Structure formats: structure tokens, C-alpha cells
KOLKOL-536997 format. One record per residue (C-alpha): residue number from 1; z, x, y. Coordinates in nm, 4 decimals. Layout:
{NUM, {Z, X, Y}} ...
END
This chain:
{1, {1.9514, 3.1214, -0.5543}} {2, {2.0540, 3.1309, -0.9189}} {3, {1.9063, 3.0052, -1.2503}} {4, {2.0366, 2.8700, -1.5728}} {5, {1.9234, 2.8792, -1.9475}} {6, {1.7260, 2.5390, -2.0795}} {7, {1.9336, 2.5150, -2.3943}} {8, {1.7388, 2.2292, -2.4741}} {9, {1.3918, 2.3998, -2.4565}} {10, {1.5056, 2.6987, -2.6790}} {11, {1.4258, 2.5796, -3.0234}} {12, {1.1772, 2.3103, -2.8702}} {13, {0.9458, 2.5610, -2.6674}} {14, {0.9021, 2.8447, -2.9342}} {15, {0.6611, 2.6237, -3.1481}} {16, {0.4391, 2.5157, -2.8878}} {17, {0.4211, 2.8832, -2.7277}} {18, {0.3611, 3.1103, -3.0256}} {19, {0.1444, 2.8647, -3.2204}} {20, {-0.0410, 2.6764, -2.9297}} {21, {-0.2564, 2.8797, -2.6952}} {22, {-0.3114, 2.5879, -2.4685}} {23, {0.0479, 2.4868, -2.3545}} {24, {-0.1362, 2.1687, -2.3103}} {25, {0.0558, 1.8695, -2.1644}} {26, {-0.0573, 1.6871, -2.4769}} {27, {0.1676, 1.9507, -2.6761}} {28, {0.4830, 1.8812, -2.4771}} {29, {0.4557, 1.5270, -2.4832}} {30, {0.4202, 1.5052, -2.8784}} {31, {0.7563, 1.7281, -2.8300}} {32, {0.9257, 1.4741, -2.5685}} {33, {0.9120, 1.7716, -2.3132}} {34, {0.8534, 1.5841, -2.0012}} {35, {0.9253, 1.8560, -1.7101}} {36, {0.5847, 1.8423, -1.5014}} {37, {0.5811, 2.2411, -1.4202}} {38, {0.6735, 2.4815, -1.7379}} {39, {0.5724, 2.8264, -1.6352}} {40, {0.4827, 3.0386, -1.9159}} {41, {0.5012, 3.3934, -1.9975}} {42, {0.4250, 3.5908, -2.2678}} {43, {0.4498, 3.9575, -2.3316}} {44, {0.3372, 4.1971, -2.5863}} {45, {0.5126, 4.4691, -2.6754}} {46, {0.4078, 4.8657, -2.6599}} {47, {0.5402, 4.8940, -3.0079}} {48, {0.6344, 4.6808, -3.2847}} {49, {1.0555, 4.6563, -3.2794}} {50, {1.2780, 4.5082, -3.5692}} {51, {1.5410, 4.3755, -3.2793}} {52, {1.4735, 4.2610, -2.9005}} {53, {1.7416, 4.2847, -2.6789}} {54, {1.8518, 3.9654, -2.5986}} {55, {2.0462, 4.0207, -2.3098}} {56, {1.7629, 4.2534, -2.1350}} {57, {1.5031, 3.9612, -2.2134}} {58, {1.7602, 3.6704, -2.0858}} {59, {1.7931, 3.8440, -1.7765}} {60, {1.4287, 3.9384, -1.7100}} {61, {1.3781, 3.5490, -1.7655}} {62, {1.6726, 3.4497, -1.5221}} {63, {1.4598, 3.6925, -1.2425}} {64, {1.1250, 3.5393, -1.2867}} {65, {1.3158, 3.1877, -1.2617}} {66, {1.4287, 3.2828, -0.9244}} {67, {1.1196, 3.4664, -0.8046}} {68, {0.9035, 3.1864, -0.8712}} {69, {1.2223, 2.9414, -0.6959}} {70, {1.2986, 2.7605, -1.0464}} {71, {1.6403, 2.6879, -1.1547}} {72, {1.6159, 2.6632, -1.5243}} {73, {1.4316, 2.9047, -1.7622}} {74, {1.4141, 2.9379, -2.1729}} {75, {1.2924, 3.2026, -2.3905}} {76, {1.2205, 3.3698, -2.7371}} {77, {1.0523, 3.5599, -2.9780}} {78, {0.7335, 3.4948, -3.1490}} {79, {0.7048, 3.8347, -3.3632}} {80, {0.7838, 4.1943, -3.3414}} {81, {0.5275, 4.2387, -3.0410}} {82, {0.5414, 3.8987, -2.8732}} {83, {0.7987, 3.7514, -2.6603}} {84, {0.7872, 3.4445, -2.4606}} {85, {0.9736, 3.3216, -2.1262}} {86, {0.9518, 2.9823, -1.9554}} {87, {1.0644, 2.8880, -1.6591}} {88, {1.1216, 2.5278, -1.5081}} {89, {1.2094, 2.3301, -1.1408}} {90, {1.5612, 2.2444, -1.2448}} {91, {1.7984, 2.3031, -1.4854}} {92, {1.8015, 2.0088, -1.6698}} {93, {1.5613, 1.8015, -1.7489}} {94, {1.5205, 1.4876, -1.5309}} {95, {1.3320, 1.2534, -1.7760}} {96, {1.4031, 1.2464, -2.1688}} {97, {1.3084, 0.9799, -2.4532}} {98, {1.6055, 0.7757, -2.6070}} {99, {1.5909, 0.5326, -2.8640}} {100, {1.2149, 0.4159, -2.7924}} {101, {1.3133, 0.4175, -2.4006}} {102, {1.3076, 0.6560, -2.1146}} {103, {1.6035, 0.7829, -1.9284}} {104, {1.5816, 0.8838, -1.5748}} {105, {1.8341, 1.1852, -1.5452}} {106, {1.8349, 1.2376, -1.1263}} {107, {2.1535, 1.4247, -1.1093}} {108, {1.9677, 1.7765, -1.1317}} {109, {1.7257, 1.6881, -0.8305}} {110, {2.0302, 1.6119, -0.6009}} {111, {2.0822, 1.9242, -0.4217}} {112, {1.6880, 1.9146, -0.3425}} {113, {1.5575, 1.5538, -0.3255}} {114, {1.6258, 1.3176, -0.0635}} {115, {1.4228, 1.0531, -0.2116}} {116, {1.2667, 0.9894, -0.5833}} {117, {1.0193, 0.7645, -0.6593}} {118, {0.9159, 0.6293, -0.9967}} {119, {0.5008, 0.5368, -1.0449}} {120, {0.3169, 0.4113, -1.3241}} {121, {-0.0603, 0.3770, -1.3954}} {122, {-0.2136, 0.2121, -1.6570}} {123, {-0.5231, 0.4066, -1.8235}} {124, {-0.7857, 0.1160, -1.6205}} {125, {-0.6098, 0.1062, -1.3099}} {126, {-0.7529, 0.2717, -0.9951}} {127, {-0.4091, 0.3088, -0.7920}} {128, {-0.0971, 0.3518, -0.8800}} {129, {0.1904, 0.1011, -0.8370}} {130, {0.5185, 0.2128, -0.7492}} {131, {0.8358, 0.0805, -1.0308}} {132, {1.1520, 0.2305, -0.8663}} {133, {1.2577, 0.4521, -0.5581}} {134, {1.6230, 0.5690, -0.3979}} {135, {1.7186, 0.7881, -0.1991}} {136, {1.9739, 1.0772, -0.2320}} {137, {2.2179, 1.0463, -0.4099}} {138, {2.2497, 0.7582, -0.6001}} {139, {2.6310, 0.6608, -0.6577}} {140, {2.5941, 0.3174, -0.8592}} {141, {2.3141, 0.3748, -1.1701}} {142, {2.2127, 0.7749, -1.1303}} {143, {2.0237, 0.7552, -1.4621}} {144, {1.7911, 0.4421, -1.4798}} {145, {1.6638, 0.3506, -1.7764}} {146, {1.2616, 0.2526, -1.8026}} {147, {1.1342, 0.0295, -2.0891}} {148, {0.7350, 0.1172, -2.1633}} {149, {0.7168, -0.1297, -2.3869}} {150, {0.6494, -0.4432, -2.1164}} {151, {0.3736, -0.1644, -1.9878}} {152, {0.0279, -0.1432, -2.0694}} {153, {-0.0836, 0.1951, -2.1889}} {154, {-0.0771, 0.4830, -1.9116}} {155, {0.1647, 0.7184, -1.7284}} {156, {0.5090, 0.7166, -1.5478}} {157, {0.5568, 0.9545, -1.3409}} {158, {0.8846, 1.1045, -1.1110}} {159, {0.8156, 1.2311, -0.7771}} {160, {1.0604, 1.4411, -0.5346}} {161, {1.0306, 1.3980, -0.1648}} {162, {1.2368, 1.7417, -0.0687}} {163, {1.4999, 1.7632, 0.1719}} {164, {1.3036, 2.0574, 0.3337}} {165, {1.0412, 1.8664, 0.5091}} {166, {0.8139, 2.1826, 0.5371}} {167, {0.7522, 2.0584, 0.1689}} {168, {0.5514, 1.7445, 0.0818}} {169, {0.6020, 1.5460, -0.2426}} {170, {0.6401, 1.7312, -0.5389}} {171, {0.5627, 1.5800, -0.9325}} {172, {0.9018, 1.6523, -1.1749}} {173, {0.7922, 1.4626, -1.4683}} {174, {0.4805, 1.2818, -1.6262}} {175, {0.5438, 1.1190, -1.9347}} {176, {0.3404, 0.8977, -2.1425}} {177, {0.3482, 0.4864, -2.1756}} {178, {0.2330, 0.4088, -2.5400}} {179, {-0.0593, 0.5311, -2.7271}} {180, {-0.1991, 0.8171, -2.5249}} {181, {-0.6018, 0.7446, -2.4454}} {182, {-0.8773, 1.0660, -2.3965}} {183, {-0.9997, 1.0655, -2.0638}} {184, {-1.3166, 0.9510, -1.9400}} {185, {-1.5699, 1.2105, -2.0130}} {186, {-1.3500, 1.4375, -2.1565}} {187, {-1.5933, 1.5305, -2.4362}} {188, {-1.8372, 1.6482, -2.1461}} {189, {-1.5433, 1.8647, -2.0160}} {190, {-1.4747, 2.0566, -2.3411}} {191, {-1.8366, 2.1221, -2.3489}} {192, {-1.8630, 2.2863, -2.0126}} {193, {-2.1459, 2.0759, -1.9306}} {194, {-1.9636, 1.9216, -1.6035}} {195, {-1.8260, 2.0871, -1.3190}} {196, {-1.4981, 1.9440, -1.2105}} {197, {-1.6346, 1.7832, -0.8634}} {198, {-1.9446, 1.6307, -1.1108}} {199, {-1.6608, 1.4558, -1.3014}} {200, {-1.4250, 1.3816, -1.0487}} {201, {-1.7512, 1.1673, -0.8638}} {202, {-1.8305, 1.0099, -1.2398}} {203, {-1.4808, 0.9104, -1.2358}} {204, {-1.5328, 0.7508, -0.9309}} {205, {-1.8440, 0.5418, -1.0227}} {206, {-1.6722, 0.4369, -1.2859}} {207, {-1.4886, 0.2391, -1.0244}} {208, {-1.7646, 0.1472, -0.8534}} {209, {-1.6905, 0.4226, -0.5373}} {210, {-1.9251, 0.6479, -0.3578}} {211, {-1.9814, 0.9588, -0.4761}} {212, {-1.7843, 1.2512, -0.2844}} {213, {-2.0241, 1.5099, -0.0791}} {214, {-1.9162, 1.8737, -0.1021}} {215, {-2.1550, 2.0088, 0.1813}} {216, {-1.8823, 2.0374, 0.4880}} {217, {-1.8541, 2.3870, 0.5870}} {218, {-1.4811, 2.3542, 0.7526}} {219, {-1.3602, 2.1361, 0.4499}} {220, {-1.4724, 2.4394, 0.2229}} {221, {-1.2397, 2.6466, 0.4562}} {222, {-0.9365, 2.4194, 0.4329}} {223, {-0.9267, 2.3843, 0.0688}} {224, {-0.9430, 2.7814, 0.0620}} {225, {-0.6464, 2.8271, 0.3184}} {226, {-0.4732, 2.5809, 0.1134}} {227, {-0.5292, 2.7580, -0.2442}} {228, {-0.4212, 3.0866, -0.1001}} {229, {-0.1156, 2.9813, 0.0719}} {230, {0.0936, 2.9080, -0.2354}} {231, {0.0445, 3.1113, -0.5090}} {232, {-0.0009, 2.9402, -0.8061}} {233, {0.2291, 2.6647, -0.6963}} {234, {0.2139, 2.2621, -0.6791}} {235, {0.4082, 2.2270, -0.3829}} {236, {0.2321, 2.0894, -0.0956}} {237, {0.3028, 2.3252, 0.2180}} {238, {0.3205, 2.0790, 0.5237}} {239, {0.2995, 2.3667, 0.7614}} {240, {-0.0209, 2.4851, 0.6481}} {241, {-0.1391, 2.1111, 0.5889}} {242, {-0.0622, 2.0047, 0.9477}} {243, {-0.2819, 2.3329, 1.0528}} {244, {-0.5808, 2.2206, 0.8738}} {245, {-0.5511, 1.8720, 0.9581}} {246, {-0.5856, 1.9890, 1.3159}} {247, {-0.8761, 2.2182, 1.2475}} {248, {-1.0265, 1.9605, 1.0686}} {249, {-1.0451, 1.6820, 1.3681}} {250, {-1.1725, 1.9426, 1.6104}} {251, {-1.5010, 1.8391, 1.3304}} {252, {-1.4195, 1.4782, 1.3490}} {253, {-1.2900, 1.4942, 0.9632}} {254, {-0.9907, 1.3093, 0.8654}} {255, {-0.7849, 1.4732, 0.6143}} {256, {-0.6414, 1.2216, 0.3478}} {257, {-0.4715, 1.4801, 0.0979}} {258, {-0.4746, 1.7239, -0.1677}} {259, {-0.4399, 1.7226, -0.5019}} {260, {-0.2905, 2.0150, -0.6813}} {261, {-0.3100, 2.0551, -1.0652}} {262, {-0.2317, 2.4115, -1.2844}} {263, {-0.4171, 2.4411, -1.6235}} {264, {-0.5798, 2.6895, -1.8800}} {265, {-0.8984, 2.4893, -1.8697}} {266, {-1.1303, 2.2745, -1.6892}} {267, {-1.0654, 1.9990, -1.9160}} {268, {-0.6548, 2.0562, -1.9045}} {269, {-0.7202, 2.0192, -1.4969}} {270, {-0.9270, 1.6975, -1.5307}} {271, {-0.6561, 1.5375, -1.7502}} {272, {-0.3801, 1.6160, -1.5200}} {273, {-0.5462, 1.4647, -1.2218}} {274, {-0.6483, 1.1687, -1.4281}} {275, {-0.3315, 1.1128, -1.6002}} {276, {-0.0912, 1.1999, -1.2781}} {277, {-0.0677, 0.8064, -1.0731}} {278, {-0.0620, 0.9490, -0.7639}} {279, {-0.3297, 1.2011, -0.7838}} {280, {-0.5485, 0.9744, -0.9762}} {281, {-0.4750, 0.7344, -0.6877}} {282, {-0.5833, 1.0239, -0.4546}} {283, {-0.9327, 1.0962, -0.6298}} {284, {-0.9980, 0.6897, -0.6191}} {285, {-0.9495, 0.6467, -0.2395}} {286, {-1.2170, 0.4181, -0.1593}} {287, {-1.1664, 0.5791, 0.2438}} {288, {-1.3138, 0.9537, 0.1195}} {289, {-1.6453, 1.0633, 0.2148}} {290, {-1.6292, 1.4453, 0.0822}} {291, {-1.4548, 1.7034, -0.1206}} {292, {-1.4144, 2.0519, -0.1320}} {293, {-1.2417, 2.2336, -0.4268}} {294, {-1.0795, 2.5793, -0.4394}} {295, {-0.9065, 2.7494, -0.7177}} {296, {-0.7122, 3.0428, -0.8082}} {297, {-0.6867, 3.2429, -1.1081}} {298, {-0.4148, 3.4550, -1.3017}} {299, {-0.4296, 3.6035, -1.6089}} {300, {-0.4251, 3.2820, -1.7978}} {301, {-0.4238, 3.0085, -1.5920}} {302, {-0.6106, 2.8293, -1.2877}} {303, {-0.4370, 2.6675, -0.9583}} {304, {-0.7445, 2.4044, -0.8626}} {305, {-0.6892, 2.2434, -0.5501}} {306, {-0.8814, 1.9524, -0.4294}} {307, {-0.8671, 1.7935, -0.0612}} {308, {-1.0318, 1.5297, -0.0037}} {309, {-1.1529, 1.4207, 0.3327}} {310, {-1.3623, 1.1227, 0.5473}} {311, {-1.6071, 1.2518, 0.7863}} {312, {-1.5925, 1.0313, 1.1011}} 
END
């Protein structure tokens, strides 16, 4: 596997990473960056230096991208002591803003995806809506253009269905439609008054859905297995999922799905769960009776795995 430099990110990412400690989805959107997964690394050098070894930094960035299974990377310098590296799923963006419209660039996904879907959800909806899908490769129109003006404010997402069926659907890109609104109950999340599970049940109550209980020990085991199976990854490992589906069935528990999100704060995790059309649809599954949440921490990021199930 190889990785290529993302020239489009070289200039744009620097100010975001150096000046914004959160690297939030909103910061990326404000700069028209819609990649779903941008893995950011910041390094503090042992001593200040007047000149950084650019080639050495480039090679290190490339190796980090390959290690993480990514095909794109960018790098830069914040000051004499701080350097940054970012890696992305593909070597090119799959979604770009152009003349007030959103252009979907599917060529980068041809080697990885057997199918791509575009989903939409408004800020008031419980369920997402499929607005476009196609199997790979596309010969007639590899770059569909979306006109957000015809939609109510919300979110559009692009999802890859892998050729390697060991992996489940993966979010590739996500973009806002219209004016971005704050997620429900965001003030309580930012103040630390709400745990993620409590926030999920508040959201469900907002849509007149039942609260999800958390007392199922087998479901907690499943969440723990799923979070540890893929280190800080949003990819769905179908082998582990199938093993856990069978494990839960022994306890008359039906596995409904898992959400995987990575963020730097509880509020950021909740925002990703709310904004993503497919993530929100699972959280608001009317058949769910129970949930389990397991987390995995790195130095500055947290992976949260939320598993929903129905107890028969």
C-alpha cells in the first residue's frame, strides 16, 4: 500500500490544527473540508530549530498514513517546536464545494468501494433519506453534483460499502446543508452535566421514543469487544460483529447495530452522532430497548462505540 500527499490540505489544515485545539467538525466545515476521518498528529520537538527537515517530516507523515491504512497525508509546522501531520482515508477529497453546490468525486473510491450511497437527514428528522447510490465503477457520471438549496437545513453524508466484505459500511465524507444549527442539549454536554448515554436518551425522548436501558451485562461485553477490536478506528469489523451477534443471541438479545465516532470531547462525539444521517437513524431506532457504550482513549482523542440491541 502507498500514500500520497494531499496538496489541497497542505495550506488549509495548518491554521486549523495550529490555532484550534479541538480540530472539530465545525472547524473543518468552516474551511470546506468534508473528509469524515482526518487523523491529526502533533509533535513537540525536544529543542527549537530554525529549519525543519521537510523531507524527513514528509517521509514520517507517509509512514503514519500507511500504518493507519490511509492513502492521503499532509504535514506542516506550527512554530519552531511544534510540527503536525494529518492522514486521510483517500489521497483525494471525495466531496468538495463548488459554486454553491457539492461535487461528489467518486474516482478515489473505485479501488476500495463496491457501492457508494449519499444520505441526507434534516435537523428535525428521525430517519435518514437515501438520495443517491451506485455500484462501482461508474462510467456515465463519476462526479454527481448536489444542489443543497433544494433541501431543508441538515446534513449530507457519503458512505462506502467495501469490496472487502470483512468491513461494514464506512463514512467517507459529511457536509452541512444550509445553516448549521446547534445539536439538541449541547449546552449540557459542554458543561459536563450530561453523560453520553443520558444525552442519547434525551434525544430519543425528543422524538417520543423509549429510553434505552444499560443493565445488560452481555451487551456491555459486546461493546467492549467491539471497541478493542479496532484501535481508534471508525471501521466496522464484520467478523467481530458476527461473533458478537451470535453471542448475544444466546441471551435472547438481538444486535441492531453499532455506531463508532472519534472526537476530543463528549460534545464532539455527540455532535458527530447527531449530524451523521446513518448514525442518527440507528440511535433513534424504534425497536431498540437497550444500549451499551464502551470507549477507548488515546492521548487527545476518544473512540466511542455505541451498541444498540433489542431484548426479546
